[in-house]
matplotlib code that plots the C-alpha trace (Angstrom):
import matplotlib.pyplot as plt

x = [77.7, 79.2, 78.6, 81.1, 80.0, 82.5, 81.1, 83.3, 82.4, 78.7, 78.9, 80.6, 77.9, 75.2, 77.1, 77.5, 73.9, 72.9, 75.2, 73.9, 70.2, 70.8, 74.1, 73.3, 74.0, 77.7, 79.4, 77.0, 77.5, 81.3, 81.4, 79.3, 81.4, 84.7, 83.2, 82.0, 85.3, 87.2, 85.1, 85.6, 89.4, 89.6, 87.3, 87.6, 84.6, 84.2, 82.4, 79.8, 78.9, 78.2]
y = [99.4, 102.4, 103.1, 105.6, 107.1, 109.1, 111.9, 111.5, 107.9, 108.7, 111.7, 109.4, 106.7, 109.2, 110.9, 107.3, 106.5, 109.8, 109.3, 105.8, 107.1, 110.4, 110.4, 113.8, 115.2, 114.0, 117.3, 118.8, 116.0, 115.9, 119.6, 119.4, 116.4, 118.3, 121.3, 119.1, 117.2, 120.6, 121.9, 118.9, 119.1, 122.8, 122.9, 119.2, 117.0, 118.5, 121.4, 119.4, 117.3, 119.8]
z = [82.7, 81.0, 77.4, 76.0, 72.6, 70.7, 68.6, 65.5, 64.7, 65.3, 62.7, 60.3, 60.7, 60.1, 57.1, 55.5, 55.8, 54.1, 51.3, 50.7, 50.8, 48.8, 46.8, 45.4, 48.8, 48.9, 48.6, 51.3, 53.8, 53.3, 53.9, 57.1, 58.3, 57.8, 59.6, 62.5, 62.8, 62.7, 65.4, 67.6, 67.0, 67.8, 70.8, 72.1, 72.9, 76.4, 75.4, 73.3, 76.2, 78.8]

ax = plt.figure().add_subplot(projection="3d")
ax.plot(x, y, z, "-o")
ax.set_aspect("equal")
plt.show()
């Protein structure tokens, strides 16, 4: 059985949980999320998995 886990939905899930737990971190979490998604878009997911 293969389990394929995409990186972007995982980051979204973690960011959502952190925002629920600590709403004051919203700006920081959104900034980190955008940076991570941008890096994934520029470099692709292949470089993160190797």
